[in-house]
A tleap script that builds the chain and sets N, CA, C and O, in Angstrom:
source leaprc.protein.ff14SB
mol = sequence {
  NSER SER GLY ILE TYR PHE GLY GLU VAL ALA
  CYS ASN GLN ASN MET TYR ASP ASP PHE TYR
  GLN VAL SER THR ARG VAL VAL CYS GLU THR
  GLY TYR SER SER ASN THR ASN ARG GLY ASN
  VAL LYS ILE THR VAL ARG GLY ILE SER ILE
  THR SER ASP VAL PHE PHE GLN TYR LEU VAL
  PRO GLU ILE THR ASN ILE GLU PRO LYS TRP
  GLY PRO ARG SER GLY GLY SER PRO VAL THR
  LEU TYR GLY ARG HIE LEU ASP ILE GLY SER
  ASP ALA THR VAL GLU ILE GLY THR GLU GLU
  CYS LYS ILE VAL GLU PRO ARG LYS ASP THR
  SER LEU THR CYS ILE THR SER ARG ALA GLY
  GLY PRO LYS ASN VAL LYS ILE GLN LEU ASN
  VAL ASP LYS GLN GLN VAL ILE PRO ASP LYS
  ILE ASN TYR GLN TYR MET CSER
}
set mol.1.N position { 135.913 68.360 86.690 }
set mol.1.CA position { 135.350 69.466 86.954 }
set mol.1.C position { 133.916 69.040 88.065 }
set mol.1.O position { 133.374 67.935 88.092 }
set mol.2.N position { 133.654 69.858 88.641 }
set mol.2.CA position { 132.549 70.070 89.920 }
set mol.2.C position { 131.247 70.261 89.274 }
set mol.2.O position { 131.495 70.724 88.161 }
set mol.3.N position { 129.919 70.126 89.432 }
set mol.3.CA position { 128.710 70.239 89.189 }
set mol.3.C position { 127.831 69.507 90.101 }
set mol.3.O position { 128.157 68.741 91.008 }
set mol.4.N position { 126.334 69.967 89.610 }
set mol.4.CA position { 124.901 69.192 89.602 }
set mol.4.C position { 124.408 69.497 88.279 }
set mol.4.O position { 124.504 70.431 87.483 }
set mol.5.N position { 123.721 68.116 88.347 }
set mol.5.CA position { 123.243 68.024 86.761 }
set mol.5.C position { 121.585 67.575 87.289 }
set mol.5.O position { 121.343 67.308 88.466 }
set mol.6.N position { 120.765 67.556 86.435 }
set mol.6.CA position { 119.671 67.374 86.526 }
set mol.6.C position { 119.271 66.748 85.284 }
set mol.6.O position { 118.928 67.341 84.262 }
set mol.7.N position { 119.341 65.562 85.452 }
set mol.7.CA position { 119.701 64.997 83.926 }
set mol.7.C position { 120.431 65.354 83.087 }
set mol.7.O position { 121.396 64.603 83.230 }
set mol.8.N position { 120.624 65.953 82.347 }
set mol.8.CA position { 121.475 66.595 81.419 }
set mol.8.C position { 122.018 68.484 81.316 }
set mol.8.O position { 122.754 69.192 80.628 }
set mol.9.N position { 120.944 68.624 82.667 }
set mol.9.CA position { 120.667 70.212 82.677 }
set mol.9.C position { 121.611 70.775 83.611 }
set mol.9.O position { 121.132 70.466 84.702 }
set mol.10.N position { 122.589 71.369 83.804 }
set mol.10.CA position { 123.495 72.045 84.925 }
set mol.10.C position { 122.462 72.772 85.660 }
set mol.10.O position { 121.460 73.366 85.261 }
set mol.11.N position { 122.944 72.586 86.835 }
set mol.11.CA position { 122.686 73.583 87.934 }
set mol.11.C position { 123.363 74.732 88.570 }
set mol.11.O position { 124.341 74.549 89.295 }
set mol.12.N position { 122.860 75.974 88.318 }
set mol.12.CA position { 124.060 77.019 88.829 }
set mol.12.C position { 123.828 77.206 90.561 }
set mol.12.O position { 122.774 77.497 91.127 }
set mol.13.N position { 125.153 76.941 91.172 }
set mol.13.CA position { 124.990 76.739 92.443 }
set mol.13.C position { 125.838 78.036 92.985 }
set mol.13.O position { 126.195 78.026 94.163 }
set mol.14.N position { 126.134 79.042 92.228 }
set mol.14.CA position { 127.147 80.043 92.685 }
set mol.14.C position { 126.455 80.981 93.802 }
set mol.14.O position { 126.956 81.384 94.852 }
set mol.15.N position { 125.391 81.172 93.376 }
set mol.15.CA position { 124.502 82.496 94.409 }
set mol.15.C position { 124.342 81.695 95.369 }
set mol.15.O position { 124.299 82.289 96.447 }
set mol.16.N position { 124.183 80.072 95.475 }
set mol.16.CA position { 123.458 79.761 96.720 }
set mol.16.C position { 124.590 79.476 97.728 }
set mol.16.O position { 124.336 78.815 98.735 }
set mol.17.N position { 125.790 79.934 97.504 }
set mol.17.CA position { 127.148 79.112 98.405 }
set mol.17.C position { 126.630 79.103 99.744 }
set mol.17.O position { 126.634 78.084 100.434 }
set mol.18.N position { 126.105 80.409 100.197 }
set mol.18.CA position { 125.809 80.584 101.789 }
set mol.18.C position { 124.723 79.313 102.406 }
set mol.18.O position { 124.299 79.241 103.559 }
set mol.19.N position { 124.585 78.862 101.864 }
set mol.19.CA position { 123.398 77.425 102.028 }
set mol.19.C position { 123.929 76.197 101.955 }
set mol.19.O position { 123.251 75.182 102.111 }
set mol.20.N position { 125.320 76.195 101.685 }
set mol.20.CA position { 126.185 74.937 101.404 }
set mol.20.C position { 126.345 74.492 102.793 }
set mol.20.O position { 126.640 75.291 103.682 }
set mol.21.N position { 126.160 73.249 103.006 }
set mol.21.CA position { 126.531 72.761 103.897 }
set mol.21.C position { 127.441 71.241 103.924 }
set mol.21.O position { 126.797 70.208 103.741 }
set mol.22.N position { 128.709 71.166 104.120 }
set mol.22.CA position { 129.478 70.175 104.185 }
set mol.22.C position { 128.592 68.639 104.033 }
set mol.22.O position { 127.986 68.322 105.056 }
set mol.23.N position { 128.523 68.061 103.318 }
set mol.23.CA position { 128.250 66.230 103.156 }
set mol.23.C position { 126.957 66.309 103.481 }
set mol.23.O position { 126.455 65.195 103.628 }
set mol.24.N position { 126.286 67.134 103.635 }
set mol.24.CA position { 124.602 67.415 103.735 }
set mol.24.C position { 123.730 67.869 102.841 }
set mol.24.O position { 122.756 67.251 102.412 }
set mol.25.N position { 124.185 69.306 102.460 }
set mol.25.CA position { 123.383 69.953 101.389 }
set mol.25.C position { 123.893 70.869 100.766 }
set mol.25.O position { 124.745 71.641 101.205 }
set mol.26.N position { 123.344 70.866 99.516 }
set mol.26.CA position { 123.701 71.840 98.352 }
set mol.26.C position { 122.440 72.486 97.790 }
set mol.26.O position { 121.409 71.844 97.589 }
set mol.27.N position { 122.573 73.759 97.554 }
set mol.27.CA position { 121.224 74.444 96.909 }
set mol.27.C position { 121.850 75.190 95.519 }
set mol.27.O position { 122.961 75.715 95.437 }
set mol.28.N position { 120.752 75.082 94.370 }
set mol.28.CA position { 121.200 75.660 93.378 }
set mol.28.C position { 119.880 75.980 92.466 }
set mol.28.O position { 118.737 75.712 92.834 }
set mol.29.N position { 120.164 76.500 91.411 }
set mol.29.CA position { 118.876 76.945 90.643 }
set mol.29.C position { 119.031 76.314 89.425 }
set mol.29.O position { 120.011 76.630 88.751 }
set mol.30.N position { 118.168 75.386 88.959 }
set mol.30.CA position { 117.948 74.726 87.581 }
set mol.30.C position { 118.147 75.725 86.870 }
set mol.30.O position { 117.890 76.887 87.184 }
set mol.31.N position { 118.758 75.231 85.563 }
set mol.31.CA position { 119.198 75.450 84.354 }
set mol.31.C position { 117.527 75.104 83.602 }
set mol.31.O position { 116.558 74.482 84.036 }
set mol.32.N position { 117.755 75.780 82.406 }
set mol.32.CA position { 116.292 75.758 81.670 }
set mol.32.C position { 116.659 74.551 81.121 }
set mol.32.O position { 117.723 73.954 80.950 }
set mol.33.N position { 114.997 74.264 80.789 }
set mol.33.CA position { 114.959 72.892 80.104 }
set mol.33.C position { 113.944 73.335 78.496 }
set mol.33.O position { 113.067 74.195 78.580 }
set mol.34.N position { 114.115 72.915 77.697 }
set mol.34.CA position { 112.894 73.438 76.659 }
set mol.34.C position { 111.937 72.362 76.749 }
set mol.34.O position { 110.849 72.548 76.204 }
set mol.35.N position { 112.165 71.199 77.380 }
set mol.35.CA position { 111.187 69.637 77.271 }
set mol.35.C position { 110.893 69.165 78.834 }
set mol.35.O position { 111.753 69.339 79.698 }
set mol.36.N position { 109.680 68.588 79.115 }
set mol.36.CA position { 109.770 67.873 80.389 }
set mol.36.C position { 110.433 66.872 80.773 }
set mol.36.O position { 109.882 66.098 81.556 }
set mol.37.N position { 111.628 66.642 80.385 }
set mol.37.CA position { 112.248 65.548 80.415 }
set mol.37.C position { 112.800 65.190 82.009 }
set mol.37.O position { 112.823 65.978 82.954 }
set mol.38.N position { 113.117 64.149 82.004 }
set mol.38.CA position { 113.109 63.464 83.590 }
set mol.38.C position { 114.560 62.876 83.761 }
set mol.38.O position { 115.052 62.336 82.771 }
set mol.39.N position { 115.180 62.923 84.751 }
set mol.39.CA position { 116.897 62.417 84.965 }
set mol.39.C position { 117.156 62.140 86.389 }
set mol.39.O position { 116.479 62.711 87.244 }
set mol.40.N position { 118.080 61.311 86.707 }
set mol.40.CA position { 118.488 61.546 87.946 }
set mol.40.C position { 119.366 62.777 88.053 }
set mol.40.O position { 119.901 63.387 87.127 }
set mol.41.N position { 119.436 63.128 89.856 }
set mol.41.CA position { 120.528 64.087 90.053 }
set mol.41.C position { 121.639 63.681 90.197 }
set mol.41.O position { 121.768 62.568 90.708 }
set mol.42.N position { 122.775 64.409 89.814 }
set mol.42.CA position { 124.060 63.823 89.450 }
set mol.42.C position { 124.908 64.890 90.029 }
set mol.42.O position { 124.889 65.974 89.445 }
set mol.43.N position { 125.696 64.753 91.152 }
set mol.43.CA position { 126.706 65.568 91.466 }
set mol.43.C position { 128.162 65.217 91.402 }
set mol.43.O position { 128.476 64.233 92.073 }
set mol.44.N position { 128.993 65.741 90.819 }
set mol.44.CA position { 130.721 65.851 90.523 }
set mol.44.C position { 131.037 66.957 91.222 }
set mol.44.O position { 130.457 68.041 91.278 }
set mol.45.N position { 132.452 66.401 91.985 }
set mol.45.CA position { 132.978 66.942 92.861 }
set mol.45.C position { 134.546 66.649 92.523 }
set mol.45.O position { 134.761 65.444 92.657 }
set mol.46.N position { 135.408 67.185 92.229 }
set mol.46.CA position { 136.523 67.139 91.746 }
set mol.46.C position { 136.950 65.656 91.153 }
set mol.46.O position { 137.778 64.857 91.589 }
set mol.47.N position { 136.034 65.576 89.933 }
set mol.47.CA position { 136.004 64.407 89.092 }
set mol.47.C position { 135.459 63.351 89.558 }
set mol.47.O position { 135.305 62.357 88.848 }
set mol.48.N position { 134.985 63.414 91.151 }
set mol.48.CA position { 134.085 62.039 91.276 }
set mol.48.C position { 132.836 62.479 90.949 }
set mol.48.O position { 132.633 63.693 90.930 }
set mol.49.N position { 131.724 61.498 90.616 }
set mol.49.CA position { 130.290 61.530 90.291 }
set mol.49.C position { 129.626 60.545 91.257 }
set mol.49.O position { 129.967 59.392 91.524 }
set mol.50.N position { 128.720 61.183 91.663 }
set mol.50.CA position { 127.532 60.237 92.286 }
set mol.50.C position { 126.405 60.467 91.609 }
set mol.50.O position { 126.420 61.542 91.009 }
set mol.51.N position { 125.458 59.850 91.498 }
set mol.51.CA position { 124.391 59.930 90.699 }
set mol.51.C position { 123.268 58.923 91.833 }
set mol.51.O position { 123.546 57.816 92.294 }
set mol.52.N position { 122.081 59.654 92.048 }
set mol.52.CA position { 121.205 59.613 93.020 }
set mol.52.C position { 120.165 58.911 92.198 }
set mol.52.O position { 120.041 58.950 90.974 }
set mol.53.N position { 119.277 58.120 93.269 }
set mol.53.CA position { 118.103 57.029 92.656 }
set mol.53.C position { 117.139 58.115 92.444 }
set mol.53.O position { 116.251 58.038 91.594 }
set mol.54.N position { 117.338 59.286 93.337 }
set mol.54.CA position { 116.175 60.353 93.271 }
set mol.54.C position { 115.989 60.765 91.638 }
set mol.54.O position { 116.929 60.697 90.846 }
set mol.55.N position { 114.707 61.178 91.285 }
set mol.55.CA position { 114.770 61.641 89.862 }
set mol.55.C position { 114.173 62.783 89.860 }
set mol.55.O position { 113.327 63.002 90.727 }
set mol.56.N position { 114.497 63.806 88.839 }
set mol.56.CA position { 113.834 65.447 88.919 }
set mol.56.C position { 113.180 65.193 87.516 }
set mol.56.O position { 113.713 64.443 86.698 }
set mol.57.N position { 112.222 65.728 87.318 }
set mol.57.CA position { 111.358 66.286 86.197 }
set mol.57.C position { 111.049 67.680 86.306 }
set mol.57.O position { 110.748 68.186 87.387 }
set mol.58.N position { 111.103 68.251 85.352 }
set mol.58.CA position { 110.899 69.374 84.663 }
set mol.58.C position { 109.554 69.268 84.121 }
set mol.58.O position { 109.262 68.344 83.363 }
set mol.59.N position { 108.625 70.263 84.504 }
set mol.59.CA position { 107.084 70.388 84.574 }
set mol.59.C position { 106.797 71.705 84.182 }
set mol.59.O position { 107.562 72.616 84.497 }
set mol.60.N position { 105.596 71.941 83.413 }
set mol.60.CA position { 104.879 73.097 82.770 }
set mol.60.C position { 103.586 73.019 83.239 }
set mol.60.O position { 102.775 72.101 83.123 }
set mol.61.N position { 103.451 74.508 83.994 }
set mol.61.CA position { 102.437 74.653 84.556 }
set mol.61.C position { 101.131 74.685 83.294 }
set mol.61.O position { 101.246 75.004 82.111 }
set mol.62.N position { 100.127 74.315 83.906 }
set mol.62.CA position { 99.056 74.554 82.625 }
set mol.62.C position { 97.659 75.124 83.200 }
set mol.62.O position { 97.172 74.616 84.210 }
set mol.63.N position { 97.007 76.232 82.506 }
set mol.63.CA position { 95.771 76.321 83.088 }
set mol.63.C position { 94.735 76.092 82.280 }
set mol.63.O position { 94.869 76.430 81.104 }
set mol.64.N position { 93.545 75.507 82.686 }
set mol.64.CA position { 92.456 74.983 81.793 }
set mol.64.C position { 91.425 75.997 81.724 }
set mol.64.O position { 90.904 76.416 80.690 }
set mol.65.N position { 91.136 76.411 83.090 }
set mol.65.CA position { 89.967 77.291 83.358 }
set mol.65.C position { 90.322 78.241 84.685 }
set mol.65.O position { 91.217 78.055 85.509 }
set mol.66.N position { 89.353 79.301 84.633 }
set mol.66.CA position { 89.253 80.080 85.858 }
set mol.66.C position { 87.814 80.574 86.467 }
set mol.66.O position { 87.042 81.047 85.633 }
set mol.67.N position { 87.458 80.530 87.548 }
set mol.67.CA position { 86.048 80.659 88.012 }
set mol.67.C position { 86.344 82.053 89.427 }
set mol.67.O position { 87.266 81.978 90.239 }
set mol.68.N position { 85.715 82.753 89.400 }
set mol.68.CA position { 84.579 83.060 88.040 }
set mol.68.C position { 85.390 83.641 86.924 }
set mol.68.O position { 86.607 83.540 86.766 }
set mol.69.N position { 84.553 84.240 86.208 }
set mol.69.CA position { 85.351 84.833 84.857 }
set mol.69.C position { 85.249 86.099 84.894 }
set mol.69.O position { 85.917 86.589 83.984 }
set mol.70.N position { 84.715 86.885 85.533 }
set mol.70.CA position { 84.223 88.021 85.944 }
set mol.70.C position { 84.150 88.689 87.079 }
set mol.70.O position { 83.639 87.972 87.939 }
set mol.71.N position { 84.451 89.821 87.504 }
set mol.71.CA position { 84.480 90.350 88.901 }
set mol.71.C position { 84.440 92.150 88.935 }
set mol.71.O position { 84.676 92.735 87.878 }
set mol.72.N position { 84.160 92.879 90.075 }
set mol.72.CA position { 83.970 94.185 89.892 }
set mol.72.C position { 85.532 94.590 89.796 }
set mol.72.O position { 86.520 93.947 90.152 }
set mol.73.N position { 85.425 95.970 89.150 }
set mol.73.CA position { 87.010 96.540 88.638 }
set mol.73.C position { 87.371 97.018 90.155 }
set mol.73.O position { 88.528 97.419 90.278 }
set mol.74.N position { 86.531 97.039 91.376 }
set mol.74.CA position { 87.199 97.478 92.805 }
set mol.74.C position { 88.012 96.648 93.359 }
set mol.74.O position { 88.629 96.954 94.379 }
set mol.75.N position { 88.146 95.337 92.700 }
set mol.75.CA position { 89.021 94.349 93.094 }
set mol.75.C position { 88.509 93.445 94.344 }
set mol.75.O position { 87.281 93.368 94.388 }
set mol.76.N position { 89.317 92.628 95.540 }
set mol.76.CA position { 89.031 92.004 96.173 }
set mol.76.C position { 88.141 90.837 95.983 }
set mol.76.O position { 87.412 90.356 96.851 }
set mol.77.N position { 88.306 90.321 94.441 }
set mol.77.CA position { 87.458 89.070 94.438 }
set mol.77.C position { 88.269 88.005 94.546 }
set mol.77.O position { 89.462 88.250 94.366 }
set mol.78.N position { 87.912 86.662 94.836 }
set mol.78.CA position { 88.468 85.503 94.941 }
set mol.78.C position { 88.427 85.069 93.419 }
set mol.78.O position { 87.510 85.519 92.732 }
set mol.79.N position { 89.404 84.186 92.823 }
set mol.79.CA position { 89.563 84.180 91.804 }
set mol.79.C position { 90.281 82.554 91.812 }
set mol.79.O position { 91.247 82.395 92.559 }
set mol.80.N position { 89.861 81.535 91.093 }
set mol.80.CA position { 90.230 80.279 91.284 }
set mol.80.C position { 91.068 79.854 90.150 }
set mol.80.O position { 90.487 80.184 89.116 }
set mol.81.N position { 92.181 79.265 89.899 }
set mol.81.CA position { 92.741 78.879 88.646 }
set mol.81.C position { 92.832 77.317 88.506 }
set mol.81.O position { 93.573 76.706 89.277 }
set mol.82.N position { 92.117 76.655 87.564 }
set mol.82.CA position { 92.407 75.054 87.506 }
set mol.82.C position { 93.447 75.043 86.582 }
set mol.82.O position { 93.839 75.923 85.815 }
set mol.83.N position { 93.858 73.820 86.793 }
set mol.83.CA position { 94.907 73.070 85.417 }
set mol.83.C position { 95.542 71.998 86.026 }
set mol.83.O position { 94.927 71.243 86.780 }
set mol.84.N position { 97.029 71.829 85.698 }
set mol.84.CA position { 98.021 70.913 86.038 }
set mol.84.C position { 99.181 71.746 86.623 }
set mol.84.O position { 99.443 72.874 86.206 }
set mol.85.N position { 99.911 71.088 87.682 }
set mol.85.CA position { 101.220 71.582 87.943 }
set mol.85.C position { 101.068 72.838 88.711 }
set mol.85.O position { 102.104 73.395 89.075 }
set mol.86.N position { 100.175 73.246 88.942 }
set mol.86.CA position { 100.256 74.803 89.479 }
set mol.86.C position { 100.684 75.035 90.931 }
set mol.86.O position { 100.402 76.002 91.639 }
set mol.87.N position { 101.457 73.903 91.254 }
set mol.87.CA position { 102.415 74.070 92.735 }
set mol.87.C position { 103.574 74.151 92.659 }
set mol.87.O position { 104.222 74.683 93.561 }
set mol.88.N position { 104.129 73.656 91.589 }
set mol.88.CA position { 105.451 73.498 90.885 }
set mol.88.C position { 106.268 74.996 91.455 }
set mol.88.O position { 105.676 75.953 91.955 }
set mol.89.N position { 107.443 74.918 91.276 }
set mol.89.CA position { 108.245 75.940 91.294 }
set mol.89.C position { 108.203 76.754 92.865 }
set mol.89.O position { 107.341 76.558 93.722 }
set mol.90.N position { 109.299 77.647 92.968 }
set mol.90.CA position { 109.371 78.207 94.548 }
set mol.90.C position { 109.002 79.560 94.627 }
set mol.90.O position { 108.873 80.033 95.756 }
set mol.91.N position { 108.779 80.379 93.506 }
set mol.91.CA position { 108.054 81.522 93.743 }
set mol.91.C position { 106.733 81.647 92.545 }
set mol.91.O position { 107.023 81.147 91.458 }
set mol.92.N position { 105.668 82.114 92.626 }
set mol.92.CA position { 104.679 81.875 91.766 }
set mol.92.C position { 103.966 83.401 92.082 }
set mol.92.O position { 103.704 83.684 93.251 }
set mol.93.N position { 103.740 84.129 91.249 }
set mol.93.CA position { 102.600 85.356 91.109 }
set mol.93.C position { 101.723 85.334 89.889 }
set mol.93.O position { 102.049 84.878 88.793 }
set mol.94.N position { 100.187 86.064 90.312 }
set mol.94.CA position { 99.406 85.668 89.171 }
set mol.94.C position { 98.962 87.277 88.769 }
set mol.94.O position { 98.571 88.102 89.595 }
set mol.95.N position { 99.106 87.503 87.397 }
set mol.95.CA position { 98.832 88.495 87.217 }
set mol.95.C position { 97.019 88.513 86.461 }
set mol.95.O position { 96.659 87.498 85.865 }
set mol.96.N position { 96.129 89.610 86.567 }
set mol.96.CA position { 95.251 89.402 85.731 }
set mol.96.C position { 94.994 90.838 85.003 }
set mol.96.O position { 94.323 91.717 85.544 }
set mol.97.N position { 95.598 90.988 83.718 }
set mol.97.CA position { 95.676 91.948 82.756 }
set mol.97.C position { 97.386 92.670 83.258 }
set mol.97.O position { 98.414 92.067 82.948 }
set mol.98.N position { 97.424 93.982 84.034 }
set mol.98.CA position { 98.520 94.021 84.573 }
set mol.98.C position { 98.627 94.580 85.703 }
set mol.98.O position { 99.417 95.472 86.014 }
set mol.99.N position { 97.495 93.852 86.625 }
set mol.99.CA position { 97.314 94.181 87.778 }
set mol.99.C position { 97.910 92.861 88.801 }
set mol.99.O position { 98.308 91.849 88.225 }
set mol.100.N position { 97.937 92.902 89.816 }
set mol.100.CA position { 98.383 91.573 90.917 }
set mol.100.C position { 97.313 90.553 91.121 }
set mol.100.O position { 96.274 91.193 90.959 }
set mol.101.N position { 97.079 89.634 91.319 }
set mol.101.CA position { 96.259 88.889 91.916 }
set mol.101.C position { 96.985 88.224 93.030 }
set mol.101.O position { 97.850 87.378 92.801 }
set mol.102.N position { 96.718 88.515 93.990 }
set mol.102.CA position { 97.254 87.889 95.444 }
set mol.102.C position { 97.214 86.658 95.701 }
set mol.102.O position { 96.204 86.430 96.368 }
set mol.103.N position { 97.895 85.608 95.479 }
set mol.103.CA position { 97.532 84.384 96.083 }
set mol.103.C position { 97.468 83.823 97.425 }
set mol.103.O position { 98.532 83.522 97.966 }
set mol.104.N position { 96.429 83.650 98.002 }
set mol.104.CA position { 95.920 83.377 99.463 }
set mol.104.C position { 95.926 81.975 100.036 }
set mol.104.O position { 95.894 81.744 101.245 }
set mol.105.N position { 95.969 81.065 99.094 }
set mol.105.CA position { 96.205 79.626 99.788 }
set mol.105.C position { 97.402 79.277 99.350 }
set mol.105.O position { 98.109 79.872 98.537 }
set mol.106.N position { 97.662 78.018 100.075 }
set mol.106.CA position { 98.670 77.098 99.422 }
set mol.106.C position { 98.229 76.680 98.108 }
set mol.106.O position { 97.076 76.281 97.947 }
set mol.107.N position { 99.145 76.749 97.061 }
set mol.107.CA position { 99.093 76.320 95.770 }
set mol.107.C position { 98.381 74.740 95.798 }
set mol.107.O position { 98.291 74.227 96.913 }
set mol.108.N position { 98.004 74.153 94.914 }
set mol.108.CA position { 97.685 72.611 94.774 }
set mol.108.C position { 98.251 72.363 93.705 }
set mol.108.O position { 98.747 73.308 93.092 }
set mol.109.N position { 98.338 71.115 93.207 }
set mol.109.CA position { 98.655 70.830 91.882 }
set mol.109.C position { 97.401 71.174 91.077 }
set mol.109.O position { 97.754 71.487 89.940 }
set mol.110.N position { 96.253 71.231 91.202 }
set mol.110.CA position { 95.378 71.385 90.267 }
set mol.110.C position { 94.626 72.576 90.270 }
set mol.110.O position { 93.718 72.699 89.448 }
set mol.111.N position { 94.911 73.598 91.194 }
set mol.111.CA position { 94.484 74.839 91.491 }
set mol.111.C position { 94.785 75.639 92.485 }
set mol.111.O position { 94.946 75.172 93.612 }
set mol.112.N position { 94.934 77.240 92.181 }
set mol.112.CA position { 95.225 78.251 93.174 }
set mol.112.C position { 94.295 79.039 93.199 }
set mol.112.O position { 93.549 78.976 92.222 }
set mol.113.N position { 93.980 80.002 94.206 }
set mol.113.CA position { 93.130 81.360 94.375 }
set mol.113.C position { 93.688 82.180 94.535 }
set mol.113.O position { 94.602 82.006 95.342 }
set mol.114.N position { 93.581 83.345 94.030 }
set mol.114.CA position { 94.157 84.726 94.481 }
set mol.114.C position { 92.770 85.615 94.640 }
set mol.114.O position { 91.596 85.260 94.527 }
set mol.115.N position { 93.227 86.633 94.880 }
set mol.115.CA position { 92.414 87.910 95.192 }
set mol.115.C position { 92.805 89.127 94.401 }
set mol.115.O position { 93.943 89.574 94.542 }
set mol.116.N position { 91.721 89.852 93.358 }
set mol.116.CA position { 92.015 90.447 92.373 }
set mol.116.C position { 92.432 91.883 92.830 }
set mol.116.O position { 91.669 92.257 93.720 }
set mol.117.N position { 93.103 92.540 92.614 }
set mol.117.CA position { 93.515 94.180 92.790 }
set mol.117.C position { 91.993 94.863 91.590 }
set mol.117.O position { 91.164 94.459 90.774 }
set mol.118.N position { 92.501 96.189 92.315 }
set mol.118.CA position { 91.410 97.005 91.578 }
set mol.118.C position { 92.105 97.392 90.441 }
set mol.118.O position { 93.305 97.668 90.428 }
set mol.119.N position { 91.250 97.416 89.348 }
set mol.119.CA position { 91.312 97.702 87.734 }
set mol.119.C position { 90.969 99.286 87.576 }
set mol.119.O position { 90.493 99.986 88.470 }
set mol.120.N position { 91.257 99.649 86.454 }
set mol.120.CA position { 91.260 101.392 86.045 }
set mol.120.C position { 89.905 101.316 85.410 }
set mol.120.O position { 89.292 102.351 85.150 }
set mol.121.N position { 89.386 100.064 85.136 }
set mol.121.CA position { 87.843 100.357 84.391 }
set mol.121.C position { 87.391 99.031 84.004 }
set mol.121.O position { 88.058 98.134 84.520 }
set mol.122.N position { 86.433 98.646 83.232 }
set mol.122.CA position { 86.007 97.719 82.820 }
set mol.122.C position { 86.490 97.297 81.742 }
set mol.122.O position { 86.045 97.786 80.704 }
set mol.123.N position { 87.480 96.326 81.671 }
set mol.123.CA position { 87.872 95.428 80.458 }
set mol.123.C position { 88.038 94.074 80.465 }
set mol.123.O position { 87.721 93.481 81.497 }
set mol.124.N position { 88.369 93.595 79.750 }
set mol.124.CA position { 88.381 92.049 79.135 }
set mol.124.C position { 89.972 91.533 79.164 }
set mol.124.O position { 90.555 91.856 78.129 }
set mol.125.N position { 90.736 90.863 80.043 }
set mol.125.CA position { 92.134 91.078 80.184 }
set mol.125.C position { 92.474 89.185 79.972 }
set mol.125.O position { 91.679 88.245 79.992 }
set mol.126.N position { 93.703 89.203 79.815 }
set mol.126.CA position { 94.792 87.933 79.801 }
set mol.126.C position { 94.860 87.597 81.425 }
set mol.126.O position { 94.992 88.444 82.309 }
set mol.127.N position { 94.745 86.233 81.603 }
set mol.127.CA position { 95.660 85.847 82.851 }
set mol.127.C position { 97.054 85.604 82.370 }
set mol.127.O position { 97.456 85.272 81.256 }
set mol.128.N position { 97.817 85.899 83.701 }
set mol.128.CA position { 99.320 85.288 83.584 }
set mol.128.C position { 99.458 84.529 84.740 }
set mol.128.O position { 98.725 84.868 85.670 }
set mol.129.N position { 100.353 83.405 84.961 }
set mol.129.CA position { 100.718 82.983 85.926 }
set mol.129.C position { 102.520 82.969 85.706 }
set mol.129.O position { 103.125 82.598 84.700 }
set mol.130.N position { 102.987 83.399 86.749 }
set mol.130.CA position { 104.494 83.448 86.611 }
set mol.130.C position { 105.117 82.201 87.689 }
set mol.130.O position { 104.921 82.292 88.901 }
set mol.131.N position { 105.761 81.225 87.180 }
set mol.131.CA position { 106.375 80.624 88.232 }
set mol.131.C position { 107.968 80.647 87.612 }
set mol.131.O position { 108.506 80.454 86.523 }
set mol.132.N position { 108.361 80.995 88.950 }
set mol.132.CA position { 109.989 81.268 88.948 }
set mol.132.C position { 110.242 82.058 87.478 }
set mol.132.O position { 109.707 83.105 87.113 }
set mol.133.N position { 110.919 81.487 86.974 }
set mol.133.CA position { 111.309 82.135 85.489 }
set mol.133.C position { 110.153 82.011 83.896 }
set mol.133.O position { 110.371 82.458 82.769 }
set mol.134.N position { 109.087 81.325 84.357 }
set mol.134.CA position { 108.303 80.717 83.333 }
set mol.134.C position { 107.063 81.510 83.417 }
set mol.134.O position { 106.392 81.483 84.449 }
set mol.135.N position { 106.761 82.126 82.523 }
set mol.135.CA position { 105.335 82.368 82.086 }
set mol.135.C position { 104.465 81.967 81.383 }
set mol.135.O position { 104.677 81.769 80.186 }
set mol.136.N position { 103.127 81.721 82.019 }
set mol.136.CA position { 102.217 80.908 81.268 }
set mol.136.C position { 101.154 81.700 81.125 }
set mol.136.O position { 100.797 82.388 82.082 }
set mol.137.N position { 100.536 81.737 80.031 }
set mol.137.CA position { 99.327 82.752 79.454 }
set mol.137.C position { 98.330 81.549 78.560 }
set mol.137.O position { 98.680 80.938 77.550 }
set mol.138.N position { 97.382 81.476 79.082 }
set mol.138.CA position { 96.649 80.529 78.321 }
set mol.138.C position { 95.627 81.526 77.257 }
set mol.138.O position { 95.129 82.642 77.404 }
set mol.139.N position { 95.603 80.606 76.235 }
set mol.139.CA position { 94.978 81.646 75.111 }
set mol.139.C position { 93.708 82.067 75.010 }
set mol.139.O position { 93.267 82.989 74.323 }
set mol.140.N position { 93.063 81.232 75.842 }
set mol.140.CA position { 91.275 81.436 75.467 }
set mol.140.C position { 90.833 81.511 76.729 }
set mol.140.O position { 89.847 80.847 77.048 }
set mol.141.N position { 91.566 82.431 77.771 }
set mol.141.CA position { 90.880 82.182 78.982 }
set mol.141.C position { 91.380 83.842 79.241 }
set mol.141.O position { 92.436 84.471 79.181 }
set mol.142.N position { 90.211 84.070 79.501 }
set mol.142.CA position { 90.030 85.933 79.868 }
set mol.142.C position { 89.461 86.325 81.264 }
set mol.142.O position { 88.762 85.491 81.841 }
set mol.143.N position { 89.643 87.220 81.700 }
set mol.143.CA position { 89.009 87.606 82.835 }
set mol.143.C position { 88.548 89.064 82.479 }
set mol.143.O position { 89.190 89.904 81.848 }
set mol.144.N position { 87.033 89.204 83.134 }
set mol.144.CA position { 86.496 90.561 82.473 }
set mol.144.C position { 86.092 91.443 83.871 }
set mol.144.O position { 85.337 90.935 84.699 }
set mol.145.N position { 86.584 92.635 84.042 }
set mol.145.CA position { 86.936 93.462 84.770 }
set mol.145.C position { 85.210 94.171 84.418 }
set mol.145.O position { 84.942 94.750 83.365 }
set mol.146.N position { 84.005 93.900 85.803 }
set mol.146.CA position { 82.779 94.718 85.306 }
set mol.146.C position { 83.080 96.151 85.687 }
set mol.146.O position { 84.154 96.502 86.177 }
set mol.147.N position { 81.953 97.039 85.403 }
set mol.147.CA position { 82.042 98.186 86.277 }
set mol.147.C position { 81.155 98.358 87.613 }
set mol.147.O position { 81.281 99.362 88.313 }
savepdb mol mol.pdb
quit
């Protein structure tokens, strides 16, 4: 059988066939992993396997703090999220409550900055970081929209 694996996790390449280049490039979407395992990249074609020297590791983004913790309900305020692994993944969005917070700078491992959207009224809301298909909602970190 044929396939690409990151450690023991299969990679779905069906939707990325247009990006395939013979002998030089394959593109795929990593499968789900319930832990932060690490493993070699292995490609199997027609029963022949090649294992690379390159390691792939699943990481989980973590938010440890935000600054500032409050801002006007009119939006337009920069908010910086601090933590670890904030630059992983291909696609990232931030939500403050139900409102988008537009990421404005390149993400870094330990921080990312976004600009708040207008909120309906004063309220204390959760922060949510969406990285690819992973949602990260820290338990004790909220943002306060002020009048």
